[in-house]
Each structure stands twice: as C-alpha cells, then as structure tokens.
C-alpha positions as CSV (number, residue, x, y, z in Angstrom):
1,M,9.7,62.5,-81.3
2,N,8.2,64.7,-84.0
3,P,5.0,66.5,-82.8
4,A,4.0,67.5,-86.3
5,Q,4.2,63.9,-87.4
6,S,2.1,62.6,-84.4
7,L,-0.5,65.5,-84.6
8,L,-0.9,65.7,-88.5
9,G,-0.7,61.9,-89.2
10,P,-1.2,61.1,-92.9
11,L,-1.0,64.8,-93.9
12,Y,2.6,64.9,-92.6
13,D,3.4,61.7,-94.4
14,L,2.1,63.2,-97.5
15,Y,4.2,66.4,-97.1
16,V,7.3,64.3,-96.5
17,S,6.7,62.0,-99.6
18,A,6.0,65.0,-101.8
19,L,8.5,67.4,-100.7
20,G,11.2,65.5,-99.0
21,Q,12.2,65.0,-95.3
22,T,13.5,68.5,-94.5
23,V,11.0,70.6,-96.5
24,G,8.1,68.3,-95.4
25,M,9.1,68.7,-91.8
26,I,9.2,72.5,-92.2
27,V,5.8,72.6,-93.9
28,G,4.4,70.3,-91.2
29,Y,5.5,72.8,-88.5
30,V,4.2,75.7,-90.4
31,T,0.8,73.9,-90.7
32,L,0.8,73.4,-86.9
33,V,1.6,76.9,-86.2
34,G,-1.1,78.1,-88.7
35,I,-3.7,75.9,-87.1
36,T,-2.6,77.0,-83.6
37,A,-2.8,80.7,-84.7
38,L,-6.3,80.2,-86.3
39,V,-7.6,78.5,-83.2
40,W,-6.2,81.3,-81.0
41,W,-7.6,84.0,-83.2
42,M,-11.0,82.4,-83.1
43,L,-11.0,82.2,-79.4
44,A,-9.8,85.8,-79.0
45,N,-12.5,87.0,-81.4
46,R,-15.3,84.6,-80.5
47,N,-18.0,87.3,-80.3
48,E,-17.2,88.6,-83.8
49,V,-17.1,85.0,-85.2
50,I,-20.4,84.0,-83.5
51,S,-22.2,87.2,-84.8
52,G,-20.6,87.0,-88.3
53,L,-21.6,83.4,-88.7
54,D,-25.0,84.2,-87.2
55,L,-24.7,81.3,-84.8
56,R,-28.0,80.7,-83.0
57,A,-29.4,77.6,-81.3
58,A,-31.8,77.0,-84.2
59,K,-29.1,77.2,-86.7
60,I,-26.7,75.0,-84.8
61,G,-29.5,72.5,-84.4
62,N,-30.1,72.5,-88.2
63,M,-26.4,71.9,-88.8
64,L,-26.3,69.0,-86.5
65,F,-29.5,67.6,-88.0
66,L,-27.9,67.8,-91.5
67,L,-24.6,66.2,-90.3
68,F,-26.7,63.4,-88.7
69,L,-28.7,63.0,-91.9
70,G,-25.6,62.9,-94.0
71,A,-24.1,60.1,-91.9
72,I,-27.2,58.0,-92.1
73,L,-27.5,58.7,-95.9
74,Y,-23.8,57.8,-96.4
75,S,-24.0,54.5,-94.5
76,V,-27.3,53.6,-96.4
77,M,-25.7,54.5,-99.8
78,S,-22.5,52.6,-99.1
79,G,-23.7,49.7,-97.0
80,T,-27.3,48.8,-98.1
81,F,-27.1,49.9,-101.8
82,G,-23.4,49.2,-102.3
83,F,-22.4,52.5,-103.9
84,P,-18.7,53.1,-104.3
85,F,-17.1,55.9,-102.3
86,I,-17.5,58.7,-104.8
87,G,-21.1,57.7,-105.6
88,A,-22.1,57.5,-102.0
89,I,-20.5,60.9,-101.2
90,S,-21.9,62.6,-104.3
91,M,-25.4,61.3,-103.5
92,T,-25.2,62.2,-99.8
93,L,-23.9,65.7,-100.6
94,T,-26.6,66.5,-103.1
95,S,-29.5,65.0,-100.9
96,V,-28.1,67.0,-97.8
97,L,-27.7,70.2,-99.9
98,F,-31.3,69.8,-101.2
99,M,-32.5,69.3,-97.6
100,H,-30.7,72.4,-96.5
101,W,-32.2,74.4,-99.4
102,C,-35.6,73.2,-98.5
103,M,-35.2,74.1,-94.8
104,T,-34.0,77.6,-95.5
105,N,-36.5,78.4,-98.2
106,F,-39.6,76.8,-96.9
107,E,-39.4,77.6,-93.2
108,G,-41.7,80.5,-93.3
109,E,-41.5,83.8,-91.6
110,P,-40.7,84.3,-87.9
111,I,-43.7,85.4,-85.7
C-alpha cells in the first residue's frame, strides 16, 4: 500500500504519469511531508497565524458568506444558465470578488 497514492489521489497519478514511477513516488512523498510540515507549523504558531491573518468572527463570517454565495452562483451559472465550466467559474469569481470589494469598501466605520 502506498500512502502517498491513497492520500494524494489524482495528484499522485499526475506525478507518476509526468515523471515516471520512481520520481513520481518520491515527489509524492515529498509533497506529503511538506503538507504535514505546513500543518504542524500552523498548529505550533496558531497565535501568530490568527493575528497575522486578522481572523475575527466577523471576517470568518464574511468568508463563509462569500463561499456560500460562490457555490450558489456556480450552481446557477452551470445548471440553470448552462454555462461551460470556464464560463461559470469566471463569472462566479468576478461576482464574488465584486461582492467582497463592496463589503470591504462600503461597510462604514466601526462605532
């Protein structure tokens, strides 16, 4: 059993098809080690990550709202309007980015 193949899935298959079995396996394991190290570093330095990204309840709520809006817009663009994948993604991204701009620039001063 290859843990890199089961955890990375199609990315591992891409590595193997592009680089060959041996090099693809090595790159897959290096990717797993890198992801594990990044998660460990973020957990070890969570206070610095939270303060550096300015994560507050309102900002997290805005992010969740934008993700929800993006999912709804993508389903409407692809399902109802029949846009192809690239068209639906580009329209969704531009709409969500515009909504984010409106939320950050028009929200007013805190009291």
